[in-house]
C-alpha positions as CSV (number, residue, x, y, z in Angstrom):
1,G,13.3,4.9,13.3
2,L,14.5,3.5,10.0
3,T,13.0,6.2,7.9
4,Y,13.8,9.1,5.6
5,A,11.4,11.9,4.7
6,D,12.1,13.3,1.2
7,I,10.1,13.4,-2.0
8,E,12.9,14.0,-4.5
9,K,13.4,11.3,-7.1
10,S,17.1,11.2,-6.5
11,Q,16.5,10.0,-3.0
12,T,15.7,6.3,-2.4
13,P,13.2,4.9,0.1
14,T,14.1,3.2,3.3
15,V,10.9,1.0,3.2
16,G,10.4,-0.7,-0.1
17,V,6.9,-1.0,-1.6
18,V,6.7,-4.0,-3.9
19,V,3.7,-4.5,-6.1
20,D,3.5,-7.9,-7.9
21,G,7.2,-8.3,-7.5
22,V,8.2,-4.9,-8.8
23,T,9.8,-2.3,-6.5
24,I,8.6,1.3,-6.7
25,G,11.9,3.1,-6.9
26,T,10.8,6.5,-5.3
27,N,9.0,7.7,-2.2
28,T,6.2,9.2,-4.4
29,G,3.6,6.9,-5.8
30,Q,3.9,4.3,-3.0
31,L,0.3,4.7,-1.7
32,Q,-1.8,1.9,-3.2
33,D,-5.6,1.3,-3.3
34,A,-6.5,-1.8,-1.3
35,F,-9.6,-2.9,-3.2
36,D,-7.9,-5.3,-5.6
37,I,-5.4,-6.9,-3.1
38,A,-4.9,-10.6,-2.7
39,Q,-2.2,-10.4,0.0
40,I,-0.2,-7.9,1.9
41,E,3.0,-8.8,3.7
42,V,4.6,-6.3,6.2
43,L,8.2,-7.3,6.7
44,R,10.1,-5.4,9.4
45,G,13.8,-4.7,9.4
46,P,16.4,-5.1,6.5
47,Q,15.1,-7.2,3.7
48,G,17.9,-6.7,1.2
49,T,18.6,-10.4,0.5
50,L,15.4,-11.0,-1.5
51,F,14.1,-7.4,-2.1
52,G,17.1,-5.3,-2.8
53,A,19.2,-2.4,-1.5
54,N,16.6,0.2,-0.5
55,T,14.7,-1.9,2.0
56,I,16.7,-1.0,5.0
57,G,13.6,-0.4,7.2
58,G,11.5,-3.2,5.7
59,V,9.1,-4.1,2.9
60,I,5.4,-3.8,2.2
61,N,4.9,-6.6,-0.3
62,I,1.6,-6.3,-2.2
63,T,0.2,-9.0,-4.4
64,R,-2.9,-8.0,-6.5
65,T,-5.5,-10.6,-7.4
66,K,-5.0,-12.8,-10.5
67,P,-7.6,-13.1,-13.2
68,T,-10.0,-15.8,-12.0
69,M,-10.5,-17.1,-15.6
70,E,-14.3,-17.1,-14.9
71,P,-17.1,-14.5,-15.3
72,G,-17.3,-12.4,-12.2
73,L,-17.7,-8.8,-10.8
74,K,-16.7,-7.1,-7.6
75,A,-17.9,-3.5,-7.2
76,E,-18.1,-0.9,-4.3
77,L,-19.4,2.6,-3.8
78,T,-18.5,4.8,-0.8
79,Y,-19.7,8.2,0.3
80,G,-18.4,10.1,3.3
81,R,-17.7,13.4,5.1
82,W,-15.9,16.2,3.1
83,N,-18.1,15.3,0.1
84,S,-15.8,12.3,-0.4
85,W,-16.8,9.5,-2.6
86,S,-15.3,6.6,-4.4
87,G,-16.4,4.0,-7.0
88,K,-14.4,0.8,-7.6
89,A,-15.0,-2.2,-9.8
90,V,-13.0,-5.4,-10.8
91,A,-14.5,-7.5,-13.6
92,N,-13.2,-11.0,-14.6
93,Y,-13.8,-13.2,-17.7
94,G,-12.1,-16.2,-19.2
95,D,-12.4,-19.8,-20.4
96,G,-12.0,-21.3,-16.9
97,T,-8.7,-23.1,-17.6
98,T,-6.3,-21.5,-20.1
99,W,-6.8,-17.8,-20.2
100,G,-8.4,-15.0,-18.2
101,I,-8.7,-11.3,-18.3
102,K,-9.3,-8.8,-15.4
103,L,-10.3,-5.2,-15.9
104,F,-10.4,-2.7,-13.1
105,Y,-11.3,0.9,-12.4
106,F,-11.1,2.9,-9.2
107,H,-12.2,6.5,-8.7
108,N,-11.6,8.6,-5.5
109,E,-12.4,12.3,-4.9
110,S,-12.8,14.7,-1.9
111,D,-13.4,18.4,-1.3
112,G,-10.7,18.2,1.4
113,Y,-10.8,18.9,5.2
114,Y,-9.0,22.2,5.2
115,K,-10.7,25.7,5.1
116,N,-9.0,28.4,3.2
117,V,-10.3,31.7,4.8
118,T,-8.4,34.0,2.3
119,R,-10.4,32.5,-0.6
120,N,-13.3,31.2,1.4
121,V,-13.1,27.7,-0.1
122,S,-12.5,24.1,1.0
123,A,-8.8,23.2,0.5
124,G,-7.0,19.9,0.2
125,W,-9.2,18.6,-2.5
126,S,-8.3,15.5,-4.6
127,N,-9.5,13.7,-7.6
128,G,-8.0,10.4,-8.8
129,D,-8.5,7.6,-11.2
130,T,-6.8,4.2,-11.5
131,Y,-7.7,1.9,-14.4
132,G,-6.2,-1.0,-16.3
133,G,-6.3,-4.7,-17.1
134,S,-4.5,-7.9,-16.6
135,L,-4.2,-10.9,-18.9
136,L,-3.3,-14.4,-17.6
137,F,-2.3,-17.2,-20.0
138,K,-1.8,-20.7,-18.5
139,P,-1.6,-23.5,-21.0
140,A,-3.0,-26.7,-19.5
141,G,-0.3,-29.2,-18.5
142,S,2.6,-27.1,-19.6
143,G,3.8,-25.8,-16.2
144,F,4.0,-22.4,-17.7
145,D,2.0,-19.2,-16.9
146,A,2.4,-15.6,-17.9
147,Q,0.6,-12.6,-16.6
148,L,0.7,-9.1,-18.2
149,T,-0.7,-6.2,-16.2
150,L,-1.2,-2.6,-17.6
151,Q,-2.2,0.2,-15.3
152,Q,-2.7,4.0,-15.5
153,V,-2.9,6.3,-12.5
154,V,-4.2,9.9,-13.0
155,Q,-4.4,12.3,-10.1
156,K,-5.2,15.9,-9.5
157,F,-5.0,17.4,-6.0
158,D,-4.5,20.5,-3.9
159,P,-1.0,20.4,-2.3
160,V,-2.1,22.5,0.7
161,V,0.2,23.4,3.6
162,S,-0.6,25.1,6.9
163,N,1.5,28.1,8.1
164,I,3.2,27.3,11.4
165,A,5.9,30.1,11.2
166,K,6.7,32.0,14.4
167,T,8.1,35.3,15.5
168,G,11.8,35.4,14.7
169,E,11.5,33.6,11.4
170,A,12.0,36.0,8.4
171,F,8.6,35.4,6.7
172,C,6.6,36.4,9.8
173,A,7.8,40.0,9.3
174,F,5.8,40.2,6.1
175,E,2.7,38.2,7.1
176,P,-0.5,39.4,8.9
177,A,-0.1,38.9,12.7
178,N,-3.0,36.4,12.9
179,E,-1.2,34.0,10.4
180,C,1.9,33.6,12.6
181,N,2.5,31.9,15.9
182,R,-0.4,29.4,15.3
183,N,-0.6,26.0,17.1
184,T,0.0,22.7,15.4
185,R,-3.3,21.2,16.4
186,K,-6.7,22.8,15.5
187,D,-5.1,25.8,13.8
188,L,-3.7,23.5,11.1
189,Y,-7.1,23.2,9.5
190,T,-7.4,26.9,8.7
191,T,-5.2,27.9,5.7
192,F,-4.4,31.2,4.0
193,G,-2.3,30.3,0.9
194,A,-2.9,31.0,-2.8
195,A,-4.6,28.5,-5.1
196,A,-2.3,25.7,-6.3
197,S,-2.7,22.3,-8.0
198,S,-0.8,19.2,-8.8
199,K,-1.2,16.8,-11.7
200,Y,0.3,13.3,-11.6
201,R,0.1,10.7,-14.3
202,A,1.8,7.3,-13.9
203,P,1.4,4.4,-16.4
204,D,3.1,1.1,-15.5
205,A,3.4,-2.4,-16.9
206,T,4.3,-5.7,-15.2
207,L,5.0,-9.0,-16.9
208,Q,5.5,-12.1,-14.8
209,M,6.3,-15.5,-16.2
210,N,6.7,-18.8,-14.3
211,Y,7.9,-22.1,-15.6
212,D,7.6,-25.0,-13.2
213,L,9.9,-27.9,-14.1
214,D,9.1,-29.9,-11.0
215,V,12.7,-30.0,-9.7
216,I,13.1,-26.2,-10.3
217,K,10.8,-23.3,-10.8
218,L,12.0,-20.4,-13.0
219,T,10.5,-16.9,-12.7
220,S,10.9,-13.7,-14.7
221,I,9.5,-10.4,-13.5
222,T,9.8,-7.3,-15.8
223,G,8.6,-4.0,-14.6
224,W,8.2,-0.5,-16.2
225,R,6.9,2.7,-14.7
226,H,6.8,6.3,-15.9
227,T,5.6,9.3,-14.0
228,K,4.9,12.9,-15.2
229,E,4.2,15.5,-12.6
230,G,3.4,19.2,-12.7
231,Q,2.8,21.0,-9.4
232,T,2.3,24.5,-8.2
233,Q,2.5,25.2,-4.4
234,D,2.3,28.1,-2.0
235,F,5.0,26.9,0.4
236,D,4.8,29.8,2.9
237,G,1.1,29.0,3.4
238,S,0.2,32.7,4.1
239,S,-1.9,35.3,2.3
240,T,1.3,37.2,1.4
241,D,3.1,36.1,-1.8
242,L,6.5,35.1,-0.4
243,Y,7.4,31.7,-1.8
244,Y,5.4,30.1,-4.6
245,V,6.9,27.4,-6.8
246,D,6.1,25.6,-10.1
247,R,7.8,22.1,-10.2
248,R,7.7,19.9,-13.3
249,Q,9.3,16.5,-13.5
250,H,9.5,13.2,-15.2
251,Y,10.7,9.8,-14.0
252,T,11.1,6.4,-15.7
253,Q,12.2,3.1,-14.3
254,W,12.9,-0.4,-15.7
255,S,13.5,-3.5,-13.7
256,Q,14.2,-7.1,-14.5
257,E,14.5,-10.0,-12.1
258,L,15.3,-13.6,-12.9
259,R,15.2,-16.2,-10.2
260,A,15.2,-20.0,-9.7
261,S,13.8,-21.8,-6.7
262,G,13.6,-25.4,-5.6
263,K,15.2,-27.9,-3.3
264,F,18.7,-29.3,-3.3
265,F,17.4,-32.2,-1.3
266,E,14.6,-32.8,1.3
267,G,15.1,-30.2,4.0
268,L,17.2,-27.6,2.0
269,D,15.3,-25.2,-0.2
270,Y,16.7,-22.2,-2.1
271,V,15.9,-19.1,-4.1
272,V,18.7,-17.6,-6.2
273,G,18.6,-15.0,-8.9
274,G,19.8,-11.8,-10.5
275,Y,18.3,-8.3,-10.7
276,Y,18.7,-5.2,-12.9
277,F,17.3,-1.7,-12.3
278,S,17.6,1.5,-14.2
279,S,15.9,4.9,-13.7
280,K,16.2,8.4,-14.9
281,Y,14.5,11.6,-13.9
282,D,14.5,15.4,-14.5
283,L,13.1,18.2,-12.4
284,T,12.8,21.9,-13.2
285,Q,11.7,24.3,-10.5
286,W,10.7,27.9,-11.0
287,S,10.3,29.9,-7.7
288,R,8.6,33.2,-7.1
289,V,10.4,34.4,-3.9
290,F,9.2,37.7,-2.4
291,G,7.3,38.4,-5.5
292,F,4.3,40.1,-3.8
293,D,2.4,39.4,-7.0
294,P,0.4,36.2,-7.2
295,N,-0.7,37.0,-10.8
296,T,2.8,36.5,-12.2
297,P,3.5,32.8,-12.9
298,P,6.8,31.6,-11.4
299,T,7.8,30.6,-15.0
300,L,7.8,34.3,-15.9
301,F,9.2,35.6,-12.6
302,D,12.2,33.3,-12.1
303,L,15.3,34.1,-14.1
304,N,17.3,31.6,-12.2
305,S,15.2,28.4,-12.2
306,Q,16.9,25.2,-11.1
307,H,17.2,22.0,-13.2
308,V,18.2,18.6,-12.0
309,E,18.8,15.4,-13.9
310,G,19.6,12.1,-12.4
311,K,20.3,8.5,-13.6
312,T,20.7,5.3,-11.7
313,K,21.8,1.8,-12.9
314,S,21.9,-1.1,-10.4
315,Y,22.4,-4.8,-10.6
316,A,22.5,-7.5,-8.0
317,F,22.9,-11.2,-7.4
318,F,21.2,-12.9,-4.5
319,G,20.6,-16.3,-2.8
320,D,18.3,-17.3,0.1
321,F,18.4,-20.8,1.7
322,N,16.5,-22.7,4.4
323,W,18.0,-25.8,5.9
324,A,16.1,-28.1,8.3
325,F,19.4,-29.6,9.6
326,A,18.0,-31.4,12.7
327,D,14.6,-32.3,14.2
328,G,12.8,-29.1,15.0
329,F,15.7,-26.9,13.9
330,R,15.9,-24.7,10.8
331,L,18.8,-22.6,9.6
332,S,18.1,-19.6,7.3
333,F,20.9,-17.8,5.6
334,G,21.6,-15.9,2.4
335,G,23.1,-12.7,1.0
336,R,22.9,-10.2,-1.8
337,W,25.7,-8.3,-3.6
338,S,24.5,-5.0,-5.0
339,H,26.2,-2.4,-7.3
340,D,24.7,1.0,-7.9
341,K,25.9,3.8,-10.2
342,K,24.5,7.3,-9.7
343,R,24.8,10.4,-11.8
344,L,23.4,13.8,-11.2
345,F,23.4,17.2,-13.0
346,N,22.5,20.3,-11.1
347,G,22.2,23.7,-12.7
348,F,20.6,27.1,-12.7
349,A,19.2,29.2,-15.6
350,G,21.7,32.0,-15.0
351,G,19.5,35.1,-15.5
352,K,17.2,34.0,-18.3
353,L,13.7,32.7,-18.7
354,I,13.3,29.0,-19.6
355,D,10.3,28.0,-21.7
356,P,8.5,25.2,-19.7
357,S,7.6,23.4,-22.9
358,N,11.2,23.2,-24.1
359,V,13.6,22.3,-21.2
360,S,17.0,20.7,-21.6
361,A,20.1,20.6,-19.5
362,S,22.1,22.6,-22.1
363,Q,20.0,25.7,-21.2
364,F,21.3,25.7,-17.6
365,V,24.6,26.8,-16.2
366,P,26.0,23.8,-14.3
367,V,26.5,24.2,-10.6
368,G,28.0,20.8,-10.3
369,T,27.8,17.2,-11.6
370,G,28.3,14.0,-9.8
371,N,29.2,10.5,-10.9
372,A,29.8,7.7,-8.3
373,S,29.5,4.0,-7.8
374,F,28.7,2.0,-4.7
375,S,28.8,-1.7,-3.9
376,K,27.9,-3.8,-0.9
377,F,27.4,-7.4,0.2
378,T,24.5,-7.8,2.7
379,P,24.3,-11.1,4.4
380,K,21.7,-12.5,6.8
381,V,21.5,-15.6,9.1
382,G,18.8,-16.9,11.4
383,I,17.9,-20.0,13.3
384,D,14.6,-21.2,14.7
385,Y,13.5,-24.1,16.9
386,R,10.1,-25.7,17.1
387,P,9.9,-28.0,20.1
388,N,6.3,-28.7,19.1
389,S,3.6,-27.6,16.7
390,D,2.5,-24.8,19.0
391,M,5.8,-23.0,19.7
392,M,8.7,-21.5,17.8
393,V,11.7,-19.5,19.2
394,Y,14.1,-17.8,16.8
395,A,17.1,-15.5,16.5
396,S,18.4,-13.6,13.5
397,W,20.9,-11.1,12.2
398,S,20.7,-9.2,8.9
399,R,22.5,-6.3,7.3
400,G,20.6,-3.6,5.4
401,Y,22.1,-1.2,2.8
402,R,20.9,2.0,1.2
403,S,22.9,3.3,-1.7
404,G,24.7,6.6,-1.6
405,G,24.1,9.4,-4.1
406,F,24.0,13.2,-4.7
407,S,22.0,16.1,-3.2
408,P,19.4,17.5,-5.6
409,R,19.0,20.8,-3.7
410,A,22.8,21.5,-3.5
411,A,23.6,25.1,-4.6
412,T,27.4,25.1,-4.8
413,A,29.8,23.2,-7.0
414,D,31.4,21.4,-4.0
415,T,28.1,20.2,-2.4
416,A,26.6,19.3,-5.8
417,S,29.5,17.1,-6.9
418,T,30.3,15.5,-3.5
419,P,28.3,12.2,-2.9
420,F,26.8,11.2,0.3
421,R,27.9,7.7,1.4
422,P,25.7,4.6,1.6
423,E,24.1,3.8,5.0
424,T,23.9,0.4,6.6
425,V,22.0,-1.2,9.5
426,D,22.9,-4.3,11.4
427,S,19.7,-5.7,12.8
428,Y,19.6,-8.3,15.6
429,E,16.3,-9.9,16.7
430,I,15.2,-12.7,19.1
431,G,11.6,-13.8,19.5
432,A,9.0,-16.5,20.1
433,K,5.6,-17.4,18.7
434,F,3.0,-19.4,20.6
435,D,-0.3,-21.1,19.9
436,L,-2.1,-21.6,23.2
437,L,-5.6,-22.7,24.5
438,D,-6.1,-25.1,21.6
439,R,-4.9,-22.4,19.2
440,R,-7.5,-19.9,20.2
441,L,-4.7,-17.7,21.7
442,Q,-1.8,-16.6,19.5
443,I,1.1,-14.5,21.0
444,N,4.2,-13.2,19.3
445,L,7.1,-11.7,21.2
446,A,10.2,-10.0,19.8
447,G,13.1,-7.9,20.9
448,Y,15.5,-6.2,18.5
449,V,18.6,-4.0,18.3
450,S,19.5,-2.0,15.2
451,D,22.9,-0.5,14.8
452,Y,22.6,2.3,12.2
453,K,25.9,3.4,10.6
454,D,26.4,6.4,8.2
455,M,22.7,7.4,8.5
456,Q,21.6,9.7,5.7
457,Q,19.9,12.9,6.8
458,N,18.9,16.2,5.3
459,L,21.1,19.0,6.7
460,T,21.0,22.8,6.2
461,V,24.5,24.1,5.6
462,P,26.0,27.4,4.4
463,G,26.2,28.3,0.7
464,G,24.2,29.1,-2.3
465,P,22.4,32.2,-3.5
466,T,20.3,32.5,-0.3
467,G,23.2,31.8,2.1
468,N,21.8,28.3,3.1
469,Q,21.3,25.1,1.2
470,T,19.8,21.7,2.0
471,I,22.0,18.8,1.3
472,T,22.0,15.1,2.2
473,G,24.8,14.1,4.5
474,N,25.8,11.2,6.7
475,V,25.7,11.1,10.5
476,P,29.2,10.1,11.5
477,G,28.3,8.1,14.6
478,G,25.0,6.8,13.2
479,A,22.3,5.8,15.7
480,S,21.2,3.0,18.0
481,I,17.6,1.7,18.0
482,K,16.3,-0.9,20.5
483,G,12.8,-2.2,21.1
484,I,10.5,-4.9,22.3
485,E,7.2,-5.8,20.8
486,M,4.2,-8.1,21.5
487,D,1.2,-8.8,19.4
488,G,-1.5,-11.4,19.6
489,S,-5.1,-12.5,19.1
490,L,-7.7,-14.3,21.2
491,R,-10.7,-16.0,19.6
492,I,-13.2,-16.0,22.5
493,T,-15.9,-17.7,20.4
494,S,-16.2,-18.6,16.7
495,N,-17.9,-15.2,16.3
496,F,-15.8,-13.0,18.7
497,K,-12.1,-12.2,18.3
498,I,-9.8,-9.7,20.0
499,T,-6.4,-8.6,18.7
500,G,-3.8,-6.4,20.2
501,S,-0.3,-5.2,20.2
502,V,2.2,-3.2,22.3
503,A,5.7,-1.9,21.4
504,Y,8.4,0.1,23.2
505,M,11.3,1.6,21.3
506,K,14.4,3.6,22.5
507,S,16.6,5.3,20.0
508,H,19.4,7.9,19.9
509,F,22.0,9.4,17.6
510,R,25.7,8.9,18.2
511,N,28.1,11.7,17.5
512,F,25.9,13.6,15.1
513,V,28.0,16.6,14.2
514,A,27.7,18.7,11.0
515,N,28.8,22.2,10.0
516,G,26.3,25.1,10.3
517,V,26.2,28.9,10.4
518,L,26.2,30.9,13.6
519,G,26.1,34.6,12.6
520,T,28.7,34.8,10.0
521,A,30.9,31.9,11.2
522,I,30.8,28.3,10.1
523,V,31.2,26.0,13.1
524,P,30.3,22.4,14.0
525,F,26.7,21.8,15.2
526,D,26.1,18.9,17.5
527,Y,22.7,17.3,16.9
528,S,23.3,14.3,19.1
529,A,20.6,15.3,21.6
530,N,17.9,15.4,18.9
531,R,15.4,12.6,18.5
532,L,15.2,10.3,15.5
533,I,12.3,11.2,13.2
534,Y,9.2,9.0,13.0
535,A,10.3,7.0,16.0
536,P,7.6,7.0,18.7
537,K,8.7,5.5,22.1
538,F,5.4,3.6,22.7
539,T,2.7,2.3,20.5
540,G,-0.2,0.0,21.3
541,S,-3.5,-1.2,19.8
542,I,-6.5,-3.3,20.6
543,A,-9.4,-4.2,18.4
544,A,-12.5,-6.4,18.7
545,D,-14.4,-8.1,15.9
546,Y,-17.9,-9.6,16.5
547,S,-20.2,-11.2,14.0
548,V,-23.8,-12.5,14.4
549,P,-25.4,-14.9,11.9
550,T,-28.7,-13.8,10.5
551,S,-31.4,-15.1,8.2
552,F,-30.0,-13.0,5.3
553,G,-26.3,-13.5,6.0
554,K,-24.5,-12.0,9.0
555,V,-23.8,-8.7,10.8
556,S,-20.2,-7.8,11.7
557,A,-19.0,-5.1,14.1
558,N,-15.4,-3.9,14.5
559,I,-13.9,-1.3,16.8
560,G,-10.2,-0.6,17.2
561,W,-8.0,1.8,19.2
562,R,-4.5,2.7,18.4
563,H,-2.2,4.7,20.7
564,I,0.9,6.4,19.4
565,S,3.2,8.5,21.6
566,P,4.6,11.8,20.3
567,Y,7.3,11.6,17.6
568,D,9.4,14.1,15.6
569,E,9.0,14.6,11.9
570,Q,12.1,16.6,11.0
571,L,15.7,17.2,12.2
572,S,15.6,20.8,13.3
573,A,16.7,23.1,16.2
574,A,14.6,24.0,19.3
575,S,17.4,26.2,20.5
576,L,21.2,26.6,20.3
577,T,23.8,26.6,23.0
578,P,27.2,28.0,21.8
579,V,30.3,26.3,23.3
580,T,33.3,28.6,23.7
581,D,37.0,28.1,24.2
582,G,37.2,30.3,27.4
583,L,38.3,33.3,25.4
584,G,34.9,34.1,24.0
585,N,35.4,32.3,20.7
586,V,32.7,29.9,19.7
587,T,34.1,26.5,18.9
588,S,30.9,24.5,18.4
589,V,27.2,24.7,18.9
590,T,24.9,22.2,20.8
591,V,21.5,21.8,19.3
592,N,19.0,21.3,22.1
593,G,16.6,18.9,20.4
594,N,14.2,19.3,17.6
595,D,11.8,22.2,17.2
596,P,8.6,21.4,19.2
597,R,6.5,22.4,16.1
598,V,7.7,19.3,14.3
599,R,6.5,17.0,17.1
600,T,3.1,15.3,17.0
601,T,0.7,15.2,19.9
602,T,-0.1,11.9,21.6
603,Q,-2.5,10.1,19.3
604,D,-5.4,7.9,20.4
605,L,-7.1,6.9,17.2
606,V,-10.5,5.1,17.4
607,D,-12.1,3.6,14.3
608,A,-15.3,1.6,14.0
609,A,-17.4,-0.1,11.4
610,L,-20.7,-2.0,11.2
611,T,-21.3,-4.3,8.2
612,F,-24.4,-6.1,7.1
613,N,-23.6,-9.0,4.8
614,F,-26.3,-10.4,2.5
615,T,-26.3,-13.6,0.5
616,L,-28.7,-13.4,-2.5
617,D,-28.6,-16.5,-4.7
618,N,-25.1,-16.5,-6.1
619,T,-24.4,-12.9,-5.2
620,D,-22.7,-11.6,-2.0
621,A,-23.6,-8.0,-1.0
622,Y,-22.8,-5.8,1.9
623,F,-23.7,-2.4,3.4
624,R,-21.2,-0.8,5.8
625,V,-21.2,2.3,8.0
626,F,-17.9,3.4,9.3
627,A,-16.1,6.1,11.3
628,R,-12.4,7.0,11.5
629,N,-10.7,9.0,14.2
630,L,-13.8,9.1,16.4
631,L,-12.0,11.1,19.2
632,D,-11.2,13.8,16.6
633,E,-7.4,13.9,17.2
634,R,-5.8,16.9,15.6
635,T,-2.1,17.0,14.9
636,T,0.5,17.1,12.1
637,T,1.4,14.3,9.8
638,H,4.4,16.2,8.4
639,A,6.0,19.4,9.6
640,F,9.1,21.3,8.5
641,T,11.1,24.3,9.6
642,V,13.2,26.0,6.8
643,A,16.5,27.6,7.9
644,G,15.0,30.3,10.0
645,L,12.9,31.6,7.1
646,W,9.5,29.9,7.6
647,S,7.8,26.7,8.7
648,F,4.8,24.7,7.4
649,G,2.9,21.5,8.1
650,M,0.2,19.1,7.0
651,A,-2.7,17.9,9.1
652,L,-4.1,14.5,10.2
653,E,-7.5,13.8,8.8
654,P,-10.1,14.8,11.5
655,R,-13.1,12.7,12.5
656,T,-14.8,11.4,9.4
657,Y,-17.6,8.9,8.7
658,G,-19.5,7.4,5.8
659,A,-21.2,4.4,4.2
660,T,-20.2,1.8,1.7
661,I,-22.3,-0.6,-0.4
662,G,-20.7,-3.4,-2.3
663,V,-21.5,-6.5,-4.4
664,K,-19.6,-9.6,-5.5
665,F,-20.5,-12.5,-7.8
């Protein structure tokens, strides 16, 4: 339930993705290839003390492998359904003690699993390359090490959408009848839109230095990331040319973290530090609305293109402490003070063409500008007790914070210059962890309550050239989220292991009221009955791993099942109930839940793999056959309704299968 679905660079994530100590500052670019990963930590709930402001829902902390300082190679080749294939390699070299270098290259491509019947082609294709290198310098006996990693990501893909508009929405009046009123299951995989493409380029650099002085360890992490994107997209998803855009944007971030760690005395350890982050971005969007001419580029059609520029500067100071104050007891506590400064310029071309190769803010008529600062202290405290080595019970409280900002899609001076407020979460958790049956059975139990205040949500409100605009606002009453979880593993034999999990969550908004349009009147709309997005009530999983030793190595089999109950993907309106004052005057409107088109089906996802591992002299090799989504579940991964105009969605990958061959030495 602690999520926020928006791709704009001015909007910050709720779950932080951290790679080698550097936070990716936007929602785009967070998907990472898992081939060169040493460790992944999934941390649930607010993690602001150590990881910063925009981790209100949690953190995915990824650590890539370090150069081994010795000659070595790991390589893998995969081919699967949809003419999908990937090639990946990581090579190491060094002197064994002082320096090492690692080079890597990953390639992924696919024809896509959609079928565009208007153009009679496969749709949803993608082609991506990631390459770079890492240099590790570690002078013997110095206590110092430094690692510099340079990486480049280059992607091209088809940003396909499926048309899920229905009768009553404006666009359906212009579209062929067979392209409206389609279901959000199997119909998703048939598309009608015009050709589009996206190009994404993202170089980045990370420098981490450590100096171990025995009594204290000093760490410096410097990060830089730049992205350049150019994307065309047929948002209406129909064969009629109704809404086609050309979006071009740039984003740059710098971050610097300095920290010290050690022990004050035996039983009390600490991490303290400071953090600085800056980012800037610009976006120019040309739109071809009701053009009915797919041969005219949006850059030549749109005389009122939109331009947005944003800047962020943040700094923070933090401390995290663990104190074993009594036998079996440990107290964890800490806090972080964060300060964020946000600026945003929002303007339109004002009736003239803008050359895409020469864009600046001075060419646009300002709609509004915003400049605001936000500060917050976010503490945490927890206690755990270990009566023996096989059991731990714990309780914790932490406060998460996500900075305020400005709405990039605002279309009036008032909404463009008015900031939305920061949001906070107070998260309470109790739990226990057990090792049983001589540590062959592990069970983890947890119960939690999250009190969400000033929740940021996208809202459609009156105003702007089209009569409606999308802005980010705050839910006055916030939301409440409660849940219980259990996960565990049972090692039946040394070769046979079963893992499983089960979770139940209950969530609801409190006093969610925002202004909306009913006819020509602006009245309060009450969304309190709507579900939180991406918040399934029930999830569960079970998986089995079995391996058999052989004369050439071993054979391993894995099968897993995941169950996810339906969840909503957007705040929208299924229907409206006007509330009158007894004289026929509408005083407010009750929104009767989210539109059912933005709700997933129940998902039962079954994946399986069979791996043959070979040991040949000093070389390890493997051959794997795999299948994902064996039951061929069909549903949306994202779905949106747009102010009564049209609706679109994206589809879950259907049943797929393939084979992988790999080698390591």
